[in-house]
C-alpha positions as CSV (number, residue, x, y, z in Angstrom):
1,M,111.7,103.6,77.6
2,G,110.5,107.3,77.2
3,P,106.8,108.4,77.3
4,G,103.9,106.9,75.5
5,P,100.9,108.9,73.8
6,A,98.5,110.9,76.8
7,R,95.7,108.9,77.8
8,P,93.4,111.7,78.7
9,F,90.0,109.3,79.8
10,L,90.6,106.4,80.9
11,R,87.1,103.9,80.6
12,A,87.3,100.7,83.6
13,A,85.7,97.7,83.7
14,P,85.3,95.5,86.7
15,A,88.7,93.1,87.2
16,A,86.8,90.0,86.1
17,A,85.4,91.5,82.5
18,I,89.4,92.0,82.1
19,G,89.6,91.3,78.3
20,D,86.6,91.3,77.2
21,R,86.2,94.8,75.7
22,G,83.2,96.8,76.2
23,S,81.4,94.3,78.6
24,G,82.0,95.9,82.2
25,I,80.3,98.8,80.6
26,Q,77.3,96.5,80.6
27,G,74.1,97.0,82.0
28,R,73.9,101.4,82.6
29,S,70.4,101.7,83.0
30,S,70.3,99.3,85.5
31,A,70.1,100.8,89.2
32,M,74.1,101.2,89.9
33,P,73.8,104.4,90.9
34,K,77.1,106.5,89.5
35,H,78.8,109.2,91.4
36,E,81.7,111.3,90.3
37,F,84.7,112.3,92.2
38,F,87.1,114.5,92.5
39,V,90.8,112.9,92.6
40,D,93.9,115.7,92.7
41,M,95.3,113.6,89.5
42,T,98.5,115.3,87.5
43,C,99.8,111.9,85.9
44,E,98.7,109.1,83.9
45,G,100.8,106.9,87.4
46,C,98.2,109.1,89.5
47,S,95.4,107.5,87.1
48,N,97.1,104.4,87.7
49,A,97.0,104.2,90.9
50,V,93.3,105.1,91.0
51,T,92.9,102.3,88.7
52,R,94.6,99.8,91.0
53,V,92.5,100.5,94.1
54,L,89.1,100.3,92.9
55,H,89.7,96.8,90.9
56,R,91.3,95.8,94.3
57,L,87.9,96.7,96.1
58,G,85.3,95.2,93.2
59,G,82.1,95.9,92.7
60,V,82.6,99.1,90.2
61,N,82.5,100.1,86.9
62,F,84.6,103.7,86.3
63,D,85.5,106.1,83.8
64,I,88.7,108.2,84.8
65,D,88.8,112.0,83.8
66,L,92.7,112.7,84.1
67,P,92.4,116.5,82.2
68,N,89.3,117.5,84.8
69,K,90.6,115.6,87.7
70,K,87.2,113.5,88.3
71,V,86.6,110.2,88.6
72,C,82.5,108.9,87.3
73,I,81.5,104.8,89.0
74,D,79.2,103.0,89.3
75,S,78.4,101.0,92.4
76,E,76.4,99.8,95.0
77,H,78.9,101.0,97.8
78,N,78.2,103.7,99.5
79,V,79.6,106.4,99.2
80,D,81.7,107.1,102.3
81,T,83.6,103.5,101.4
82,L,84.1,105.4,98.1
83,L,85.2,108.3,98.8
84,E,88.0,106.3,101.4
85,T,89.1,104.1,98.8
86,L,89.9,106.7,96.2
87,K,91.7,108.7,99.4
88,K,93.9,105.4,100.0
89,T,96.1,106.2,96.6
90,G,97.3,109.3,98.4
91,K,95.3,112.1,96.5
92,N,93.3,114.7,98.2
93,A,89.8,113.2,96.7
94,S,86.4,114.7,97.6
95,Y,83.2,114.2,96.4
96,L,80.9,115.7,93.7
97,G,78.1,114.4,94.1
98,E,75.7,111.7,92.2
99,K,76.0,111.6,88.3
100,S,73.1,111.9,86.7
101,A,72.7,109.1,83.7
102,Q,73.8,109.9,80.0
């Protein structure tokens, strides 16, 4: 099985919303802060690792921008918890700051 087409921008819904397309992004105008992180991802395997650890944490909506090595997370978890969770991938990760709603 060879590599499939590249998926440079992945959007993930919380585990409870999987299978229900589009429902994971509801409430984007809610009070949940949106945080942006750098994660040294080089391939789809890296972005899959980010997806796994964030789903395991729960209570998050997130977007992965693989070409720019950024993860944007909507969550009530504090920044330290989110950063430590991202570091569980074994990749270098750092907090870039709060992202304004778009």
